[in-house]
C-alpha positions in Angstrom: 91.0 -62.3 140.7 92.6 -60.2 143.5 95.5 -62.0 145.1 98.0 -61.4 147.9 101.6 -62.4 148.5 103.4 -61.8 151.8 107.1 -61.6 152.1 109.9 -59.3 153.3 109.9 -56.9 150.3 107.7 -55.3 147.7 107.6 -57.6 144.5 106.5 -55.6 141.5 107.8 -58.2 139.0 107.4 -61.7 140.4 109.5 -64.6 139.2 107.9 -68.0 138.7 111.3 -69.7 138.9 112.2 -68.3 142.4 111.8 -70.6 145.3 111.4 -74.3 145.8 110.3 -76.4 142.8 109.0 -79.1 145.2 106.4 -76.9 146.9 102.8 -77.9 147.1 102.0 -77.2 143.4 105.6 -77.1 142.1 107.6 -74.2 140.9 105.6 -71.0 140.6 104.8 -67.7 142.3 102.5 -68.4 145.3 99.6 -66.1 146.3 96.3 -66.3 148.1 92.9 -64.8 147.4 92.2 -64.7 151.2 93.1 -61.2 152.4 92.3 -61.9 156.0 94.5 -65.0 156.0 97.4 -63.0 154.5 97.3 -60.4 157.2 96.7 -62.8 160.0 99.6 -65.1 159.2 102.1 -62.3 158.2 105.2 -62.0 160.3 106.2 -58.8 162.1 107.2 -56.0 159.6 106.2 -58.1 156.5 105.2 -56.6 153.2 101.8 -57.6 151.7 101.8 -57.3 147.9 98.4 -57.1 146.2 97.9 -58.2 142.6 95.1 -58.7 140.1 95.2 -61.7 137.8 93.5 -61.5 134.4 92.2 -65.1 134.1 91.3 -64.8 130.4 92.8 -67.5 128.2 94.7 -69.1 131.1 94.5 -72.8 131.8 93.5 -72.9 135.5 93.3 -76.2 137.5 91.5 -76.2 140.8 92.0 -78.8 143.5 89.8 -79.5 146.5 91.2 -81.0 149.7 90.9 -84.7 148.8 93.0 -87.7 147.7 93.8 -86.2 144.2 95.1 -83.1 145.8 97.2 -85.1 148.3 98.7 -87.3 145.4 99.6 -84.2 143.4 101.4 -82.6 146.4 103.0 -85.9 147.3 104.4 -86.2 143.7 105.6 -82.5 143.8 107.5 -83.2 147.0 109.4 -85.8 144.9 109.9 -83.3 142.1 107.3 -84.8 139.7 105.2 -81.9 138.7 103.1 -83.4 135.9 100.1 -81.1 135.6 100.2 -78.7 132.6 98.4 -75.6 133.8 99.1 -71.9 133.8 97.6 -71.5 137.3 96.8 -74.0 140.0 94.4 -73.1 142.8 93.9 -75.3 145.9 94.2 -75.8 149.6 97.5 -75.1 151.4 98.9 -78.3 152.8 99.5 -77.8 156.5 103.0 -77.6 157.9 102.9 -81.2 159.1 103.0 -82.4 155.5 106.8 -82.6 155.7 106.6 -84.9 158.7 103.7 -86.8 157.3 105.5 -87.6 154.1 108.6 -88.7 156.1 106.4 -91.1 158.0 104.9 -92.4 154.7 108.3 -93.0 153.1 109.4 -94.9 156.2 106.5 -97.3 155.6 105.0 -96.4 159.0 102.0 -94.5 157.7 99.7 -95.4 154.8 98.8 -92.7 152.3 95.1 -92.9 153.3 96.1 -92.2 156.9 98.3 -89.3 155.7 95.3 -87.8 153.9 93.3 -88.0 157.2 96.1 -86.0 158.9 96.2 -83.4 156.1 92.4 -82.8 156.4 92.8 -81.5 159.9 92.4 -77.8 160.6 91.0 -74.9 158.6 91.4 -74.8 154.9 93.2 -71.9 153.3 93.6 -71.4 149.5 96.7 -70.8 147.6 97.2 -69.9 144.0 100.4 -70.9 142.1 101.1 -68.9 139.0 103.2 -71.4 137.0 103.8 -70.1 133.5 105.3 -67.0 131.9 102.0 -66.5 130.1 100.2 -66.3 133.5 102.8 -64.1 135.2 102.4 -61.5 132.4 98.7 -61.4 133.3 99.4 -60.7 137.0 99.3 -56.9 137.6 100.9 -55.4 140.7 98.5 -53.1 142.4 100.2 -52.0 145.6 102.2 -53.1 148.7 101.9 -52.4 152.3 104.4 -53.0 155.2 102.5 -54.1 158.2 103.1 -54.1 161.9 101.7 -57.3 163.3 100.5 -57.5 166.9 100.1 -60.7 168.9 97.0 -62.6 167.6 95.3 -64.7 170.2 92.9 -66.2 167.5 96.0 -67.4 165.5 97.5 -68.9 168.6 94.3 -70.6 169.5 93.9 -72.0 165.9 97.4 -73.4 166.1 96.8 -75.1 169.5 93.5 -76.6 168.3 95.2 -77.9 165.2 97.9 -79.5 167.2 95.4 -81.1 169.6 93.3 -82.5 166.6 96.4 -83.8 164.9 97.5 -85.6 168.0 94.1 -87.2 168.4 93.9 -88.4 164.8 97.5 -89.7 164.8 96.8 -91.5 168.1 93.7 -93.2 166.6 95.8 -94.3 163.6 98.6 -95.6 165.7 96.2 -97.5 168.0 94.7 -99.5 165.1 
């Protein structure tokens, strides 16, 4: 599996313990198999690292964008990573997940309504390498520093997402 990680530096030896333990799939090294997504969303002067993951003998759990995925992410945001897997593959929760969970914990929004909001927009895939066993099977291939130019398609995608989110939220509130 060819995977990409974008950051501010070359990462030849990733650390699964670096970063937030309450991310979508808990502690781990996050990548994506979607090369186009990586380059399109990279910030100016970012470094895109490319890796190959040897999947043999690894426990890999794959989520789809559904209620089970939502519950797993919801639990991780509360530091309850309970899935034993070397690698987790699944959709990236959109940025509004933080706000959505805040609304849920306040009692204003029901979990099923939050799922509706999280289904909005395009679906991008992330891969979380979660164990030392798996990180040893992740081979660094190369890195590239990129110069990003303004992307009208990205801006239009973000605007469409915000409009859709507002419409769904309004329909939930009006009930």
